[in-house]
RODO-2510 file (C-alpha; in nm, 4 decimals, decimal comma):
residues 384
     n   res          X          Y          Z
     1     m    -1,7686    -5,4820    -1,9152
     2     a    -2,0478    -5,2467    -1,8066
     3     p    -1,9552    -4,8808    -1,8087
     4     v    -1,8847    -4,7397    -1,4647
     5     n    -2,1188    -4,4468    -1,3802
     6     p    -1,9171    -4,1548    -1,2507
     7     t    -1,9998    -4,0415    -0,9006
     8     p    -2,2400    -3,7442    -0,9327
     9     l    -2,0800    -3,4157    -0,8420
    10     p    -2,2405    -3,2208    -0,5591
    11     p    -2,4510    -2,9204    -0,6663
    12     a    -2,2560    -2,5988    -0,6804
    13     v    -2,2869    -2,4048    -0,3553
    14     t    -2,3385    -2,0317    -0,3924
    15     p    -2,1299    -1,8582    -0,1268
    16     a    -2,3436    -1,6686     0,1266
    17     r    -2,3385    -1,2931     0,0822
    18     e    -2,1867    -1,0939     0,3635
    19     s    -2,4299    -0,9312     0,6018
    20     v    -2,4396    -0,5560     0,5711
    21     a    -2,5239    -0,2864     0,8166
    22     v    -2,6316     0,0565     0,6786
    23     i    -2,6045     0,3436     0,9236
    24     g    -2,8404     0,6262     0,8130
    25     g    -3,2060     0,6217     0,6994
    26     g    -3,2096     0,9124     0,4585
    27     v    -3,2504     0,8747     0,0785
    28     v    -2,8811     0,7542     0,0385
    29     g    -2,9008     0,5080     0,3195
    30     l    -3,2394     0,3646     0,2090
    31     t    -3,1316     0,3372    -0,1485
    32     v    -2,8051     0,1607    -0,0516
    33     a    -2,9973    -0,0733     0,1810
    34     r    -3,2440    -0,1622    -0,0955
    35     a    -2,9749    -0,2209    -0,3551
    36     a    -2,7674    -0,4385    -0,1174
    37     a    -3,0777    -0,6420    -0,0366
    38     l    -3,1521    -0,6902    -0,4082
    39     a    -2,7937    -0,8047    -0,4550
    40     g    -2,8562    -1,0816    -0,1994
    41     h    -2,7016    -0,9339     0,1147
    42     p    -2,8788    -0,9671     0,4512
    43     v    -2,9248    -0,6025     0,5410
    44     h    -2,9661    -0,4211     0,8742
    45     l    -3,0593    -0,0516     0,8541
    46     l    -2,9864     0,1539     1,1658
    47     d    -3,0989     0,5162     1,2351
    48     r    -3,1807     0,7211     1,5406
    49     g    -3,5321     0,7617     1,4106
    50     e    -3,7685     0,6071     1,1601
    51     p    -3,6306     0,5919     0,8034
    52     g    -3,6939     0,9203     0,6194
    53     r    -3,7599     1,0957     0,9516
    54     p    -3,8907     1,4496     0,9354
    55     d    -3,5790     1,6017     1,0939
    56     g    -3,3484     1,4540     0,8272
    57     a    -3,2021     1,6379     0,5259
    58     s    -3,3866     1,4115     0,2792
    59     w    -3,7231     1,5255     0,4265
    60     v    -3,6322     1,8893     0,3583
    61     a    -3,5432     1,8657    -0,0103
    62     g    -3,6697     2,0004    -0,3361
    63     g    -3,6391     1,6668    -0,5230
    64     m    -3,4810     1,8057    -0,8312
    65     l    -3,2909     1,5549    -1,0481
    66     a    -3,1082     1,8226    -1,2475
    67     p    -2,7488     1,7327    -1,3489
    68     f    -2,7628     1,9365    -1,6695
    69     s    -2,9211     2,2647    -1,5550
    70     e    -2,6707     2,2677    -1,2639
    71     g    -2,3720     2,1896    -1,4901
    72     w    -2,0796     2,4298    -1,5408
    73     p    -1,7664     2,4032    -1,7514
    74     g    -1,4995     2,2137    -1,5730
    75     e    -1,7308     1,9981    -1,3669
    76     d    -1,7099     1,6999    -1,5984
    77     d    -1,6953     1,4405    -1,3239
    78     l    -2,0033     1,5682    -1,1539
    79     l    -2,1964     1,5970    -1,4769
    80     a    -2,1126     1,2419    -1,5825
    81     l    -2,1948     1,1119    -1,2339
    82     g    -2,5294     1,2965    -1,2309
    83     a    -2,6248     1,1856    -1,5828
    84     a    -2,5536     0,8249    -1,4944
    85     s    -2,7712     0,8562    -1,1795
    86     l    -3,0572     1,0358    -1,3658
    87     e    -3,0676     0,7428    -1,6088
    88     r    -3,0888     0,4987    -1,3168
    89     w    -3,3724     0,7084    -1,1695
    90     r    -3,5917     0,6255    -1,4647
    91     g    -3,5861     0,2581    -1,3659
    92     l    -3,5993     0,3308    -0,9942
    93     a    -3,9066     0,5530    -1,0314
    94     a    -4,0830     0,2787    -1,2266
    95     e    -4,0093     0,0309    -0,9488
    96     l    -4,1158     0,2655    -0,6615
    97     g    -4,4243     0,3880    -0,8515
    98     e    -4,4556     0,6673    -1,1031
    99     h    -4,6450     0,8751    -0,8398
   100     v    -4,3086     0,9780    -0,7025
   101     v    -4,2384     1,1813    -1,0152
   102     t    -4,3848     1,5253    -0,9979
   103     a    -4,2355     1,6982    -1,3040
   104     r    -4,0580     1,6188    -1,6246
   105     g    -3,8234     1,8791    -1,7547
   106     t    -3,6508     2,1867    -1,6004
   107     l    -3,6506     2,5520    -1,7113
   108     t    -3,3889     2,7935    -1,5837
   109     v    -3,5055     3,1431    -1,6560
   110     a    -3,3013     3,4476    -1,7272
   111     f    -3,3975     3,7983    -1,6127
   112     d    -3,1038     3,9980    -1,7678
   113     s    -2,8318     3,9797    -2,0224
   114     a    -2,5823     3,8359    -1,7725
   115     d    -2,8220     3,5512    -1,6962
   116     v    -2,8671     3,4793    -2,0698
   117     a    -2,4845     3,4665    -2,1139
   118     d    -2,4458     3,2215    -1,8209
   119     l    -2,7276     2,9977    -1,9439
   120     t    -2,5799     3,0015    -2,2983
   121     t    -2,2492     2,8874    -2,1584
   122     i    -2,4194     2,6039    -1,9773
   123     a    -2,6166     2,5040    -2,2835
   124     e    -2,3126     2,4936    -2,5136
   125     w    -2,1060     2,2974    -2,2601
   126     v    -2,3677     2,0442    -2,1647
   127     g    -2,4903     2,0074    -2,5241
   128     a    -2,1372     1,9387    -2,6448
   129     r    -2,1394     1,6400    -2,4147
   130     g    -2,4401     1,4833    -2,5833
   131     h    -2,7170     1,5889    -2,3522
   132     a    -3,0500     1,7410    -2,4613
   133     v    -3,0564     2,1124    -2,3725
   134     e    -3,1947     2,4099    -2,5522
   135     m    -3,2059     2,7901    -2,5143
   136     l    -3,5625     2,9307    -2,5386
   137     s    -3,6761     3,2804    -2,6375
   138     r    -3,9273     3,4720    -2,4280
   139     s    -4,2116     3,3693    -2,6533
   140     a    -4,1100     2,9989    -2,6387
   141     l    -4,0855     3,0167    -2,2596
   142     r    -4,4352     3,1757    -2,2405
   143     a    -4,5710     2,9039    -2,4685
   144     l    -4,4489     2,6350    -2,2298
   145     e    -4,5165     2,8157    -1,8952
   146     p    -4,7437     3,1185    -1,9426
   147     g    -4,7248     3,2267    -1,5777
   148     v    -4,3509     3,2293    -1,5483
   149     g    -4,1536     3,5518    -1,5758
   150     g    -3,8196     3,5981    -1,7562
   151     r    -3,6738     3,7041    -2,0925
   152     a    -3,5315     3,3668    -2,1893
   153     a    -3,4708     3,0206    -2,0503
   154     l    -3,2535     2,7105    -2,0604
   155     s    -3,4649     2,4022    -2,1145
   156     c    -3,3455     2,0603    -1,9973
   157     p    -3,6411     1,8410    -2,1066
   158     t    -3,4979     1,5025    -1,9843
   159     e    -3,4541     1,6081    -1,6201
   160     l    -3,7025     1,4957    -1,3610
   161     s    -3,8305     1,6095    -1,0217
   162     v    -3,9592     1,3810    -0,7520
   163     d    -4,1644     1,4171    -0,4410
   164     n    -3,8913     1,3570    -0,1795
   165     r    -4,1243     1,2417     0,0938
   166     a    -4,3093     0,9981    -0,1341
   167     v    -3,9676     0,8621    -0,2408
   168     l    -3,8658     0,8130     0,1209
   169     a    -4,1907     0,6306     0,1997
   170     a    -4,1648     0,4088    -0,1050
   171     l    -3,7994     0,3189    -0,0355
   172     a    -3,8797     0,2310     0,3230
   173     d    -4,1669     0,0106     0,2120
   174     s    -3,9517    -0,1574    -0,0539
   175     c    -3,6729    -0,2228     0,1979
   176     r    -3,9068    -0,3922     0,4391
   177     a    -4,0595    -0,5997     0,1652
   178     l    -3,7052    -0,7139     0,0669
   179     g    -3,6424    -0,8290     0,4282
   180     v    -3,4253    -0,5380     0,5450
   181     r    -3,4253    -0,5314     0,9256
   182     v    -3,4750    -0,1779     1,0644
   183     t    -3,3600    -0,0803     1,4099
   184     t    -3,4071     0,2598     1,5797
   185     t    -3,0816     0,3371     1,7619
   186     d    -2,8237     0,6006     1,7887
   187     v    -2,5059     0,4422     1,6636
   188     v    -2,1956     0,5910     1,8163
   189     d    -1,9263     0,3438     1,7020
   190     p    -1,9564     0,1708     1,3679
   191     a    -1,6928    -0,0804     1,4765
   192     a    -1,9380    -0,2125     1,7393
   193     v    -2,2023    -0,3079     1,4804
   194     a    -2,2258    -0,6859     1,4430
   195     e    -2,2612    -0,7260     1,0679
   196     d    -1,9739    -0,8315     0,8381
   197     r    -1,9661    -0,5024     0,6483
   198     v    -2,0683    -0,1508     0,7556
   199     v    -2,1879     0,1271     0,5237
   200     v    -2,1874     0,4753     0,6931
   201     a    -2,4470     0,6906     0,5153
   202     a    -2,5331     0,9303     0,7910
   203     g    -2,5145     1,2527     0,6087
   204     w    -2,3000     1,5227     0,7721
   205     a    -2,2881     1,3210     1,0953
   206     s    -2,0728     1,0660     0,9034
   207     s    -1,7704     1,2738     1,0022
   208     v    -1,8641     1,2237     1,3681
   209     l    -1,8791     0,8433     1,3208
   210     l    -1,5664     0,8420     1,1009
   211     p    -1,3466     1,1385     1,2164
   212     g    -1,1089     1,1034     0,9225
   213     v    -1,3835     1,1796     0,6681
   214     s    -1,4293     1,5511     0,6070
   215     v    -1,7963     1,6548     0,5592
   216     r    -1,9763     1,9422     0,7259
   217     p    -2,3359     2,0575     0,7667
   218     v    -2,4662     2,3039     0,5159
   219     k    -2,8048     2,4517     0,6144
   220     g    -3,0827     2,5142     0,3644
   221     e    -3,4357     2,6469     0,4174
   222     i    -3,7384     2,5518     0,2023
   223     l    -4,0996     2,6520     0,1826
   224     r    -4,4040     2,4539     0,0818
   225     l    -4,6805     2,6502    -0,0796
   226     r    -5,0294     2,5104    -0,1489
   227     r    -5,2268     2,6218    -0,4526
   228     r    -5,5747     2,7519    -0,3689
   229     a    -5,8765     2,7498    -0,5885
   230     g    -5,8461     3,0412    -0,8366
   231     s    -5,4676     3,0718    -0,7945
   232     v    -5,2366     3,0680    -1,0966
   233     p    -5,1695     2,7187    -1,2109
   234     t    -4,8558     2,5414    -1,0735
   235     p    -4,5909     2,5137    -1,3500
   236     a    -4,5751     2,1764    -1,5119
   237     r    -4,1943     2,1816    -1,4959
   238     t    -3,9391     2,2667    -1,2334
   239     v    -3,8421     2,6338    -1,2698
   240     r    -3,5101     2,7727    -1,1542
   241     a    -3,3612     3,1206    -1,1575
   242     t    -3,1072     3,3582    -1,0031
   243     v    -3,2730     3,6575    -0,8438
   244     n    -3,0535     3,9375    -0,6912
   245     g    -2,7621     3,6946    -0,6837
   246     r    -2,9581     3,4258    -0,5048
   247     a    -3,0538     3,0946    -0,6526
   248     v    -3,4214     2,9914    -0,6242
   249     y    -3,6184     2,6939    -0,7540
   250     l    -3,9860     2,6106    -0,7708
   251     v    -4,0535     2,2379    -0,7796
   252     p    -4,4134     2,1123    -0,8520
   253     r    -4,6046     1,8945    -0,6148
   254     t    -4,9578     1,7536    -0,6556
   255     d    -5,0923     2,0313    -0,4332
   256     g    -4,8521     2,3226    -0,5028
   257     l    -4,4831     2,3987    -0,4902
   258     v    -4,1658     2,3465    -0,2985
   259     v    -3,9571     2,6686    -0,3029
   260     g    -3,5889     2,6628    -0,2092
   261     a    -3,3334     2,7058    -0,0985
   262     t    -3,1261     2,9368     0,1188
   263     q    -2,7708     2,8356     0,1987
   264     y    -2,5792     2,8975     0,5260
   265     e    -2,2842     2,7389     0,7039
   266     h    -2,3766     2,7834     1,0689
   267     g    -2,2890     2,4432     1,2194
   268     d    -2,5834     2,2245     1,3113
   269     d    -2,8419     2,5145     1,3322
   270     t    -3,1823     2,4159     1,1745
   271     a    -3,3878     2,7169     1,2836
   272     v    -3,5917     2,8755     1,0021
   273     t    -3,5076     3,2465     0,9785
   274     v    -3,7222     3,5465     0,8955
   275     a    -3,4700     3,6568     0,6365
   276     g    -3,4683     3,3180     0,4694
   277     v    -3,8446     3,3117     0,4353
   278     r    -3,8591     3,6771     0,3142
   279     d    -3,5990     3,6143     0,0443
   280     l    -3,7490     3,2883    -0,0768
   281     l    -4,1003     3,4396    -0,1054
   282     a    -3,9680     3,7545    -0,2843
   283     d    -3,7558     3,5512    -0,5289
   284     a    -4,0377     3,3059    -0,5958
   285     e    -4,2798     3,5803    -0,6723
   286     r    -4,0340     3,7284    -0,9274
   287     v    -4,0302     3,3964    -1,1012
   288     l    -4,4047     3,3188    -1,0756
   289     p    -4,5755     3,6518    -1,0167
   290     g    -4,9123     3,5053    -0,9259
   291     i    -4,7755     3,2994    -0,6363
   292     a    -4,8804     3,5501    -0,3731
   293     d    -5,2241     3,3922    -0,3702
   294     y    -5,0941     3,0500    -0,2694
   295     e    -5,1366     2,9274     0,0845
   296     f    -4,8229     2,9264     0,3053
   297     a    -4,8092     2,5617     0,4237
   298     e    -4,4674     2,4968     0,5704
   299     a    -4,1160     2,6317     0,6325
   300     a    -3,8402     2,3931     0,7254
   301     a    -3,4613     2,3723     0,7303
   302     g    -3,2201     2,0830     0,6887
   303     l    -2,8499     2,0141     0,6896
   304     r    -2,6879     1,8783     0,3782
   305     p    -2,3490     1,7011     0,3939
   306     g    -2,0931     1,9061     0,2110
   307     s    -1,7494     1,7819     0,0987
   308     l    -1,4438     1,9981     0,0428
   309     d    -1,4602     1,9665    -0,3388
   310     n    -1,8407     1,9301    -0,3726
   311     l    -1,8121     1,5698    -0,4981
   312     p    -1,9533     1,2828    -0,2916
   313     l    -1,7373     1,0531    -0,0782
   314     v    -1,8096     0,6928    -0,1698
   315     g    -1,5623     0,4208    -0,1019
   316     a    -1,3899     0,1910     0,1437
   317     v    -1,2518     0,3447     0,4662
   318     d    -1,0978     0,0102     0,5680
   319     d    -1,1452    -0,3576     0,4843
   320     r    -1,4867    -0,3586     0,6631
   321     t    -1,6280    -0,0083     0,6365
   322     i    -1,7620     0,1854     0,3388
   323     v    -1,8696     0,5515     0,3526
   324     a    -2,1382     0,7159     0,1304
   325     t    -2,1741     1,0812     0,2126
   326     g    -2,0799     1,4364     0,1042
   327     h    -2,3604     1,4648    -0,1586
   328     g    -2,4416     1,8278    -0,0717
   329     r    -2,7406     1,9469    -0,2679
   330     n    -2,7425     1,6330    -0,4903
   331     g    -2,8361     1,3640    -0,2489
   332     m    -3,1634     1,2853    -0,4086
   333     l    -3,0160     1,2859    -0,7597
   334     l    -2,7109     1,0788    -0,6835
   335     a    -2,8689     0,8187    -0,4519
   336     p    -2,9134     0,5503    -0,7234
   337     v    -2,5575     0,5680    -0,8605
   338     t    -2,4288     0,5898    -0,5039
   339     a    -2,6169     0,2682    -0,4165
   340     d    -2,4678     0,0889    -0,7218
   341     a    -2,1215     0,2144    -0,6304
   342     v    -2,1542     0,0748    -0,2704
   343     v    -2,2794    -0,2595    -0,3911
   344     a    -1,9922    -0,2775    -0,6367
   345     e    -1,7546    -0,1948    -0,3590
   346     l    -1,9039    -0,4744    -0,1403
   347     q    -1,8386    -0,7149    -0,4253
   348     g    -1,4861    -0,5895    -0,4860
   349     e    -1,5592    -0,4441    -0,8270
   350     p    -1,5528    -0,0652    -0,8083
   351     l    -1,8018     0,1217    -1,0322
   352     p    -1,6042     0,3179    -1,3020
   353     v    -1,8389     0,6138    -1,3295
   354     a    -1,8059     0,6687    -0,9523
   355     a    -1,4262     0,6749    -0,9571
   356     c    -1,4482     1,0512    -0,9012
   357     c    -1,6079     0,9811    -0,5600
   358     a    -1,3115     0,7651    -0,4320
   359     l    -1,1647     0,8697    -0,0981
   360     t    -0,8180     0,8450    -0,2512
   361     r    -0,8831     1,1170    -0,5146
   362     r    -0,6410     1,4056    -0,5307
   363     s    -0,7027     1,7759    -0,5764
   364     g    -0,5752     1,8658    -0,9231
   365     g    -0,3686     1,5445    -0,9353
   366     s    -0,1270     1,6450    -0,6592
   367     g    -0,1366     1,7632    -0,3008
   368     p    -0,3389     1,6206    -0,0143
   369     s    -0,6614     1,4320    -0,0567
   370     p    -0,9518     1,6688    -0,0323
   371     v    -1,1714     1,4089     0,1534
   372     l    -0,9597     1,2606     0,4272
   373     g    -0,8592     1,4810     0,7151
   374     p    -0,9727     1,6396     1,0383
   375     s    -1,3416     1,7164     1,0630
   376     n    -1,2729     2,0790     1,1503
   377     l    -1,1184     2,1719     0,8110
   378     p    -1,2433     2,4918     0,6492
   379     r    -1,6125     2,4717     0,5786
   380     t    -1,7080     2,5687     0,2274
   381     g    -1,9536     2,4372    -0,0296
   382     a    -2,3024     2,4500    -0,1759
   383     l    -2,6517     2,3289    -0,1125
   384     s    -2,9984     2,3339    -0,2473
***
């Protein structure tokens, strides 16, 4: 008897990915949209302007990817999150184009003994967690950056800085190439969006769209200075310092520097102030004494989304909606790990390193959640 050929089984059918709407076209929204598209989701990006628009917080950024030089004892979750995102940035920069990277390494300079003590504390704490940091003497600092002032410095050689505006353009181009649909519209109700899933990544305005999510606008001013022929060379590394109690950073660009940033909590005010420009110029000149010969090219202000405990808010609000906001001064740094966390949430497999960003986290293990509550809760936090 001839063998009976079994009926061929139908080919396996891969379930269609859910469609995803991303509300917000800043660095977090663009990176999330790109990652979701790469994961196979049909993606619709919605923003009230073009992605990476000039009035958004991502446009007014220094572009520092600096989890180690900004570390401080007790902030273990933020350090681990930032380190994981910095590692992801190395691959993302290669995909977007190495032209987006403007500096490799960060120096935080000290002007007095108190600064040296603080930087030593950071170096010991971050170094004990396996990251490459080193305290430099005055002579070692001068050997690396001859034009920079200071008596000592903390060196974080693995940190990067990127051109925020080049990153935004490259992300937007990549999203379009991946088939992300972009619509210019002012979304007022995420529930009215047609896609299967909705990601709200609208910066501080996320609390307007999702009133139970507590983020608030934190204003910061930056300057862009253009190097002229004969001016002192732009540092090869990002340089940070504290001058008269104010934090200042100088981030290289191909044509000069970005100097930032002041910090205010004045609601949605984005006016550049005389005092802000004065302080930034004075502090920058203390760090790089020859900077006075640079051309003053731009002054701008933006609003970062601050959370109550200075950790991002990334997670499911309900069965359909995910929020990704509250990054404060770390939006550029944390965009890649945030995107991975959102995609993991879409697929029902939360990203372990982003557990500290969950909306259900508790303050000190007890008491009310620091992230869910009325949008008019006390407004505190930081920005760069």
